[in-house]
TORLUMFI-732949 format. One record per residue (C-alpha): residue in one letter; residue number from 1; x, y, z. Coordinates in Angstrom, 2 decimals. Example, Ala and Ser with C-alpha at 12.3 -4.5 7.8 and 13.67 -1.06 7.14 Angstrom:
// TORLUMFI-732949
a_1_12.30_-4.50_7.80
s_2_13.67_-1.06_7.14
// end
This chain:
// TORLUMFI-732949
m_1_112.82_2.59_49.48
a_2_110.64_5.01_51.41
s_3_110.06_6.49_47.98
h_4_108.87_3.18_46.60
r_5_106.33_2.29_49.58
r_6_105.16_6.19_48.82
g_7_104.35_5.38_45.17
l_8_102.52_1.88_45.94
g_9_100.35_3.68_48.72
c_10_99.16_6.30_46.10
f_11_97.77_3.65_44.30
s_12_95.91_1.78_46.89
p_13_93.12_4.38_47.23
l_14_92.60_4.49_43.56
a_15_92.44_0.64_43.45
g_16_89.73_0.65_46.02
w_17_87.55_3.41_44.38
l_18_87.74_1.36_41.13
g_19_86.57_-1.90_42.96
v_20_83.67_-0.39_44.53
a_21_82.43_1.21_41.01
a_22_82.88_-2.08_39.15
l_23_80.95_-3.60_42.04
a_24_77.98_-1.23_41.93
w_25_77.86_-1.46_38.17
a_26_77.69_-5.14_38.21
t_27_74.82_-5.34_40.96
r_28_72.50_-3.32_38.55
s_29_71.41_-6.40_36.92
r_30_69.58_-9.35_39.01
s_31_70.93_-12.01_36.87
l_32_74.44_-11.32_37.14
s_33_77.09_-12.02_39.99
f_34_80.85_-11.89_40.23
t_35_83.67_-14.30_40.81
l_36_86.83_-13.47_42.60
s_37_89.12_-15.63_40.33
g_38_91.35_-12.63_39.46
t_39_89.05_-10.91_37.06
f_40_85.64_-8.96_37.49
g_41_83.91_-10.55_34.46
p_42_80.23_-10.88_34.90
v_43_78.39_-14.42_33.86
l_44_74.88_-15.32_34.03
c_45_73.30_-17.21_36.99
p_46_71.83_-20.43_35.92
r_47_67.88_-20.12_36.05
h_48_66.97_-23.60_34.08
g_49_69.19_-26.42_34.74
g_50_71.21_-27.73_31.91
v_51_71.10_-24.70_29.77
a_52_74.40_-22.54_29.16
r_53_74.31_-18.99_29.57
h_54_76.98_-16.65_28.16
a_55_77.49_-13.04_28.93
e_56_77.37_-11.96_25.24
d_57_73.86_-13.04_24.93
p_58_71.95_-9.71_24.12
f_59_68.73_-10.70_25.85
a_60_70.52_-11.40_28.95
q_61_71.84_-7.59_29.01
r_62_68.22_-6.56_29.32
g_63_67.12_-8.86_32.02
g_64_64.92_-10.62_29.71
i_65_64.70_-14.18_27.88
s_66_67.73_-15.76_26.24
a_67_68.20_-17.07_22.94
a_68_68.38_-20.38_24.16
d_69_65.13_-20.15_25.57
l_70_63.59_-19.47_22.21
r_71_65.56_-22.27_20.81
d_72_65.01_-25.09_23.22
r_73_61.17_-24.27_23.87
r_74_58.71_-27.12_22.93
p_75_56.11_-26.45_20.42
e_76_53.25_-26.85_22.99
e_77_54.49_-24.01_25.22
e_78_54.52_-21.36_22.45
s_79_52.21_-18.61_23.36
f_80_53.15_-15.86_20.81
v_81_51.08_-15.25_17.79
p_82_52.87_-15.83_14.54
y_83_53.32_-13.08_12.32
r_84_50.77_-12.63_9.80
e_85_50.82_-10.61_6.45
p_86_48.52_-7.41_6.65
r_87_45.14_-8.10_4.69
q_88_45.09_-6.28_1.47
r_89_41.78_-5.06_0.52
s_90_40.30_-6.56_-2.58
g_91_36.79_-7.01_-4.39
q_92_36.53_-10.32_-2.52
r_93_35.40_-8.59_0.72
p_94_31.40_-8.03_0.59
g_95_30.34_-4.63_-0.07
f_96_33.90_-3.23_-0.89
k_97_34.61_-1.84_-4.34
e_98_38.12_-0.68_-5.19
s_99_36.83_2.07_-7.32
s_100_35.24_3.79_-4.29
a_101_38.08_3.30_-1.81
l_102_38.86_6.53_0.19
s_103_42.31_7.86_-0.63
r_104_43.58_11.44_0.32
g_105_42.78_13.69_-2.60
g_106_40.53_11.28_-4.35
p_107_36.65_10.95_-4.46
r_108_34.66_10.83_-1.29
r_109_32.20_8.13_-0.57
t_110_28.51_9.11_-0.44
f_111_25.40_7.49_0.66
k_112_23.08_9.67_-1.62
a_113_21.10_8.36_-4.30
r_114_23.25_8.18_-7.43
a_115_22.12_10.96_-9.74
e_116_21.07_9.68_-13.47
e_117_24.08_9.56_-15.84
e_118_21.82_11.03_-18.77
e_119_19.80_13.98_-17.94
e_120_16.58_14.54_-19.94
p_121_17.08_17.53_-22.30
a_122_14.63_20.52_-21.65
n_123_13.75_21.42_-25.41
l_124_12.24_18.04_-26.11
t_125_8.81_18.30_-27.84
k_126_5.71_16.24_-26.54
e_127_6.19_13.30_-29.04
e_128_10.01_13.20_-28.14
r_129_9.36_12.93_-24.55
e_130_6.66_10.23_-24.87
q_131_8.99_8.21_-26.92
r_132_11.78_8.67_-24.40
f_133_9.24_7.47_-21.64
r_134_8.35_4.46_-23.78
e_135_11.99_3.63_-24.00
q_136_12.57_3.83_-20.50
i_137_9.68_1.96_-19.20
k_138_10.95_-1.17_-20.93
s_139_13.23_-1.65_-17.99
p_140_11.19_-3.40_-15.30
v_141_12.70_-1.31_-12.43
t_142_12.32_1.98_-14.04
l_143_8.45_1.13_-14.77
t_144_7.97_0.39_-11.05
t_145_9.51_3.64_-10.21
f_146_7.38_5.70_-12.54
i_147_4.14_3.85_-11.15
k_148_5.21_4.79_-7.71
r_149_5.86_8.49_-8.44
t_150_2.39_9.28_-10.12
g_151_0.64_11.91_-8.21
s_152_-2.83_11.64_-9.46
p_153_-5.49_9.12_-10.84
e_154_-5.12_10.56_-14.34
e_155_-1.29_10.65_-14.35
f_156_-1.49_7.01_-13.20
m_157_-3.81_6.05_-15.90
w_158_-1.66_7.37_-18.58
v_159_1.42_5.58_-17.23
m_160_-0.38_2.24_-17.29
w_161_-2.00_2.83_-20.39
t_162_1.38_3.46_-22.12
a_163_3.04_0.68_-20.13
m_164_0.54_-2.00_-21.13
d_165_0.99_-0.88_-24.75
e_166_4.75_-1.17_-24.71
t_167_5.65_-4.00_-22.50
m_168_4.33_-7.04_-20.42
l_169_3.43_-6.16_-16.81
n_170_5.01_-8.85_-14.14
h_171_3.81_-9.53_-10.66
i_172_5.80_-6.75_-9.17
h_173_4.37_-4.18_-11.57
l_174_0.76_-5.41_-10.87
v_175_1.24_-5.29_-6.88
a_176_2.63_-1.64_-7.10
a_177_0.10_-0.25_-9.61
f_178_-2.96_-1.53_-7.48
t_179_-1.43_-0.40_-4.06
k_180_-0.58_2.92_-5.79
l_181_-4.36_3.31_-7.08
a_182_-5.55_2.54_-3.56
a_183_-3.21_5.13_-2.14
l_184_-4.60_7.55_-4.58
k_185_-7.98_6.71_-3.98
k_186_-7.60_8.24_-0.33
k_187_-6.91_11.60_-1.69
a_188_-8.61_12.02_-4.97
a_189_-11.75_10.12_-4.21
p_190_-14.43_9.87_-5.77
f_191_-12.80_8.81_-9.24
s_192_-14.24_10.33_-12.45
d_193_-16.65_8.10_-14.49
r_194_-13.87_7.99_-17.19
i_195_-11.40_6.09_-14.59
r_196_-14.22_3.96_-13.17
k_197_-15.16_2.67_-16.58
s_198_-11.74_2.64_-18.08
p_199_-11.14_-0.66_-20.05
t_200_-7.30_-0.36_-19.13
l_201_-8.22_-1.08_-15.36
v_202_-10.39_-3.99_-16.31
e_203_-7.60_-5.37_-18.42
m_204_-5.11_-4.71_-15.80
a_205_-7.15_-6.89_-13.13
k_206_-7.75_-9.78_-15.71
q_207_-4.06_-9.68_-16.09
a_208_-3.49_-10.07_-12.54
a_209_-6.04_-12.75_-12.11
r_210_-3.98_-14.76_-14.84
v_211_-0.83_-14.14_-12.73
a_212_-2.46_-15.41_-9.70
d_213_-3.72_-18.45_-11.55
r_214_-0.15_-19.13_-12.39
r_215_0.80_-18.77_-8.58
e_216_3.43_-15.82_-9.48
f_217_2.52_-13.85_-6.34
r_218_4.09_-14.40_-3.12
p_219_2.11_-14.41_0.20
r_220_2.88_-10.74_1.17
e_221_2.03_-9.94_-2.45
t_222_-1.41_-11.79_-2.47
a_223_-2.11_-10.11_0.86
s_224_-1.26_-6.55_-0.63
m_225_-3.53_-7.07_-3.59
l_226_-6.31_-8.35_-1.50
m_227_-6.02_-5.29_0.76
a_228_-5.91_-3.03_-2.27
a_229_-8.84_-4.53_-3.85
a_230_-10.84_-4.16_-0.60
s_231_-9.95_-0.33_-0.63
l_232_-10.95_-0.06_-4.21
r_233_-14.12_-1.97_-4.00
t_234_-16.32_1.24_-3.66
e_235_-14.84_2.97_-6.76
l_236_-14.49_-0.27_-8.73
p_237_-17.42_-2.60_-7.59
w_238_-16.38_-5.11_-10.25
i_239_-12.84_-5.86_-8.80
g_240_-13.89_-8.49_-6.20
e_241_-15.26_-10.66_-8.96
i_242_-12.18_-10.60_-10.97
l_243_-9.58_-10.83_-8.33
g_244_-11.11_-12.29_-5.27
v_245_-11.26_-16.13_-5.95
p_246_-7.85_-16.17_-7.96
l_247_-6.23_-14.66_-5.24
a_248_-8.03_-16.72_-2.35
k_249_-7.04_-19.79_-4.24
w_250_-3.34_-20.30_-2.94
v_251_-3.81_-18.94_0.52
p_252_-4.12_-22.30_2.21
e_253_-0.62_-23.22_0.73
h_254_0.73_-19.97_1.94
a_255_-0.57_-19.99_5.27
a_256_2.72_-21.81_6.89
t_257_4.96_-19.06_5.66
m_258_2.62_-16.05_5.92
t_259_3.48_-13.00_8.49
p_260_1.10_-11.40_11.03
q_261_0.47_-8.50_8.59
s_262_-0.15_-10.69_5.58
f_263_-2.77_-12.79_7.69
a_264_-4.38_-9.52_8.80
h_265_-4.58_-8.07_5.16
t_266_-5.59_-11.43_3.79
v_267_-8.70_-11.90_6.16
y_268_-9.33_-8.23_6.07
g_269_-9.63_-8.13_2.24
l_270_-11.52_-11.49_1.73
g_271_-14.02_-10.41_4.26
v_272_-14.76_-6.77_2.91
l_273_-14.86_-7.83_-0.66
n_274_-18.14_-10.02_0.27
l_275_-17.34_-12.90_-2.20
g_276_-19.96_-15.02_-0.87
d_277_-19.62_-18.74_-0.09
e_278_-17.08_-19.53_-2.79
k_279_-15.20_-22.71_-2.07
e_280_-11.78_-21.05_-2.36
v_281_-12.69_-18.07_-0.14
v_282_-14.30_-20.48_2.77
e_283_-11.08_-22.63_2.59
a_284_-8.70_-19.74_2.78
i_285_-10.52_-18.39_5.80
r_286_-10.72_-21.45_7.64
a_287_-6.86_-21.88_6.94
c_288_-6.18_-18.58_8.46
a_289_-8.47_-18.97_11.14
q_290_-6.42_-22.16_12.13
a_291_-2.80_-20.74_11.73
i_292_-3.35_-17.28_13.62
p_293_-4.01_-18.45_17.12
l_294_-0.68_-20.28_17.00
q_295_1.29_-16.94_16.61
l_296_-1.34_-14.63_18.00
g_297_1.44_-13.00_20.30
r_298_3.35_-11.45_17.40
f_299_-0.01_-9.69_16.30
s_300_-0.49_-5.72_16.85
g_301_-3.32_-4.37_17.89
m_302_-4.04_-3.23_14.36
d_303_-3.46_-6.43_13.08
i_304_-5.94_-7.90_15.39
a_305_-8.55_-5.42_14.82
q_306_-8.48_-6.04_10.78
v_307_-8.49_-9.95_11.45
a_308_-11.78_-9.38_13.58
w_309_-13.07_-6.63_11.11
g_310_-12.66_-9.44_8.07
l_311_-14.54_-11.99_10.13
g_312_-17.26_-9.56_11.00
a_313_-17.79_-8.45_7.31
r_314_-18.09_-12.16_6.47
e_315_-20.98_-12.62_9.20
s_316_-20.08_-16.27_9.70
r_317_-19.09_-17.65_13.11
e_318_-18.59_-21.10_11.69
e_319_-15.58_-20.13_9.37
a_320_-13.63_-18.49_12.48
g_321_-13.71_-21.34_14.67
e_322_-11.60_-20.79_17.58
l_323_-10.12_-17.75_16.28
l_324_-12.75_-15.73_17.91
d_325_-12.06_-17.26_21.35
a_326_-8.42_-16.36_20.94
i_327_-9.26_-12.87_19.73
e_328_-11.38_-12.50_23.08
k_329_-8.34_-13.69_25.25
w_330_-6.09_-11.40_23.72
v_331_-8.40_-8.28_24.23
i_332_-8.68_-9.38_27.85
r_333_-5.27_-9.44_28.27
e_334_-4.00_-6.68_26.19
a_335_-6.61_-3.96_26.51
k_336_-5.39_-2.38_29.61
p_337_-1.72_-1.83_28.52
m_338_-2.72_-0.99_25.05
s_339_-1.69_2.66_24.03
v_340_-4.25_5.26_23.68
r_341_-3.37_5.90_20.02
s_342_-4.23_2.27_19.28
a_343_-6.87_1.82_21.80
v_344_-9.25_4.45_20.48
v_345_-9.40_2.76_16.96
d_346_-8.64_-0.93_17.48
l_347_-10.86_-1.68_20.28
p_348_-13.90_-0.08_18.59
m_349_-13.12_-2.11_15.61
i_350_-13.21_-5.42_17.41
a_351_-16.41_-4.43_19.24
v_352_-18.17_-3.74_16.08
a_353_-16.97_-6.98_14.40
f_354_-18.20_-9.01_17.44
a_355_-21.59_-7.29_17.47
r_356_-22.06_-7.86_13.56
l_357_-21.40_-11.64_14.35
g_358_-24.06_-11.53_17.04
d_359_-21.36_-12.67_19.54
w_360_-21.60_-10.66_22.62
r_361_-18.45_-11.76_24.86
p_362_-19.31_-9.89_28.35
k_363_-15.69_-10.46_29.76
m_364_-14.24_-8.86_26.45
m_365_-16.68_-5.94_26.33
d_366_-16.31_-5.12_29.84
a_367_-12.34_-4.98_29.37
i_368_-13.07_-2.50_26.37
a_369_-15.52_-0.52_28.39
r_370_-13.11_-0.28_31.31
r_371_-10.19_0.71_28.83
l_372_-12.12_3.67_27.26
y_373_-14.23_4.84_30.08
h_374_-11.95_7.42_31.74
r_375_-12.81_10.97_30.31
p_376_-9.14_11.78_29.05
t_377_-9.32_8.53_26.69
m_378_-12.71_9.07_25.70
q_379_-12.00_12.65_24.58
e_380_-9.24_11.17_22.21
l_381_-11.81_8.93_20.37
r_382_-12.38_9.75_16.57
l_383_-15.88_10.39_15.60
w_384_-16.18_7.02_13.94
s_385_-14.85_5.41_17.10
l_386_-17.62_7.17_19.40
a_387_-20.36_6.68_16.64
a_388_-19.18_3.04_16.46
l_389_-19.41_2.37_20.35
v_390_-22.68_3.71_20.56
w_391_-23.94_1.52_17.96
v_392_-22.20_-1.71_19.53
w_393_-23.57_-0.86_22.98
t_394_-27.19_-0.30_21.23
h_395_-27.10_-3.36_19.21
p_396_-29.68_-6.22_19.81
s_397_-26.91_-8.52_20.73
s_398_-26.12_-6.17_23.75
p_399_-27.82_-6.47_26.91
w_400_-28.00_-2.86_27.26
q_401_-30.09_-2.55_24.05
g_402_-32.56_0.17_24.29
q_403_-31.38_1.95_27.40
s_404_-31.76_5.77_27.07
e_405_-31.32_7.12_30.67
m_406_-28.51_9.68_30.67
h_407_-26.53_10.52_33.85
a_408_-25.64_14.04_35.05
e_409_-22.36_12.70_36.87
f_410_-20.14_9.97_35.80
p_411_-17.61_9.10_38.64
e_412_-14.18_7.76_37.81
l_413_-13.11_4.25_38.26
a_414_-10.79_3.83_41.23
p_415_-8.03_1.93_40.04
g_416_-6.85_0.64_43.49
k_417_-10.21_-0.15_45.06
g_418_-11.65_-2.53_42.35
g_419_-13.92_0.18_40.57
f_420_-17.55_-0.74_40.01
e_421_-19.47_-3.95_39.54
e_422_-19.42_-5.16_35.73
a_423_-22.93_-4.13_35.43
e_424_-22.78_-0.78_36.82
l_425_-19.73_-0.05_34.42
a_426_-21.61_-1.14_31.67
r_427_-24.31_1.11_32.12
l_428_-22.01_4.12_33.04
f_429_-20.02_3.77_29.94
l_430_-23.17_3.54_27.78
g_431_-24.36_6.87_29.58
r_432_-21.06_8.38_29.23
l_433_-20.91_7.56_25.47
k_434_-24.32_9.04_24.65
k_435_-23.17_12.16_26.72
q_436_-20.11_12.43_24.61
a_437_-21.98_11.93_21.32
n_438_-24.46_14.52_22.10
r_439_-21.68_16.98_22.93
r_440_-19.64_16.31_19.65
k_441_-22.96_16.32_17.47
v_442_-22.97_12.98_16.24
t_443_-26.19_12.09_14.50
e_444_-28.28_8.85_14.12
e_445_-27.01_8.62_10.39
d_446_-23.39_8.89_11.73
i_447_-24.29_5.93_14.08
e_448_-26.18_3.75_11.41
r_449_-23.21_4.05_9.03
a_450_-20.66_3.16_11.70
p_451_-20.52_-0.62_10.59
m_452_-19.20_0.46_7.16
g_453_-16.03_1.21_9.05
p_454_-13.60_4.19_9.46
k_455_-12.35_3.74_5.75
g_456_-14.28_2.99_2.43
e_457_-17.06_5.20_1.61
t_458_-16.58_7.08_4.86
s_459_-13.12_7.67_4.88
q_460_-13.40_11.39_4.36
v_461_-15.95_11.82_6.76
w_462_-14.24_10.01_9.70
s_463_-10.87_11.31_8.75
g_464_-10.34_13.32_11.87
n_465_-11.40_13.55_15.54
f_466_-13.45_16.27_17.22
w_467_-10.51_18.80_17.81
k_468_-9.15_18.66_14.15
s_469_-12.48_19.83_12.89
s_470_-13.00_22.98_10.69
k_471_-14.69_24.81_13.44
p_472_-13.04_25.80_16.58
p_473_-13.85_23.56_19.46
m_474_-16.02_26.30_21.48
e_475_-17.91_27.08_18.44
r_476_-18.81_23.21_18.04
l_477_-19.88_23.15_21.80
v_478_-22.01_26.05_21.48
a_479_-23.62_25.32_18.04
// end
């Protein structure tokens, strides 16, 4: 009997420790509890009413949602994103090519220009090269490339002569040709008599006039053609008579869709070509003069200067209408914050244009003088800009015409104290201009030809400023 009691007593501590261990294991999960109904079996505590839970639910063992939650959830409560098959690359995606897809060990994608598949053999004769060139220029894109790659007027003439003999030039070829010839004129002017009197250029201009009559030039191309013709007028005096009126004919219809640069090139070209009182030209200028003030805020200083210069070259204030008033307000507002690089060229062009029209605007001219008066800015003036300003301030329309006094000292304007009176400012500005002109050896001939502009016949004379002269600065000052 005693031995039997000792045997049961040995098992009672062991049973106690097992119970404690089972209780500790069961309390690890917050969703589990125990019942003392004879067995230590874990069951799920009810979290939602009316939903049965079972211990064998794998989700419940991790403390997450149960399978019943997924089964009984209403469609409007779904917040998970449905599975979607991964997108396969195909040729439907814009800009994607399967042949150029990157792969390990495959060809790499490059952004360099693709080399020609067929290279020109090096042992071709002159006749074979010419024949090969004639075959290549039959492609419109290739012909445009050859035109843009020409490096001299002679090479340009040979390319155009061969092209006109082999194929028909379209509007893109003609714009590229005249634009390239105008660019070559800046480097290789003056042209030889053989180029000036070439029947190829005359026929090319007539073909461009026929294309313009058929209204194939777009607004931007029309503006580029007028700008190129204006640049070539000194080398090809007949170009305005052939191209001017046909290009100006469609400008009123294009005015609604023209950009600021197109407006500037159009007015500049029509004014510089000096086409007279042709009906088409007058209507084109008036259409531009009505449309430009509506979007003047989008124009740059160069655009405004080119528009003003074209109006001044026409020397007719009636055609400009309210455009001159809009330009005056723009200059008064934008002259002060204008950059030095823009101010030293654009503001003198505007001043010359108004002086040629005989329209002296005191507030605008004072704004120009105040912007260019200070010594650091005046030293940045190009030779043409300096000569042009002297010409404007001594023009008969200027109230300071005939003033010849020179001032030994020119005080700087005090920005915070209001500066000088307007009359005093104009007097000091003219004196400083003359002193600077004498210092930089600007002659009377330079001043007289300033209205011709920084381009055209004087493009090489006015190509650089004082510090870019062939002589060192000190030699010019002493000479």
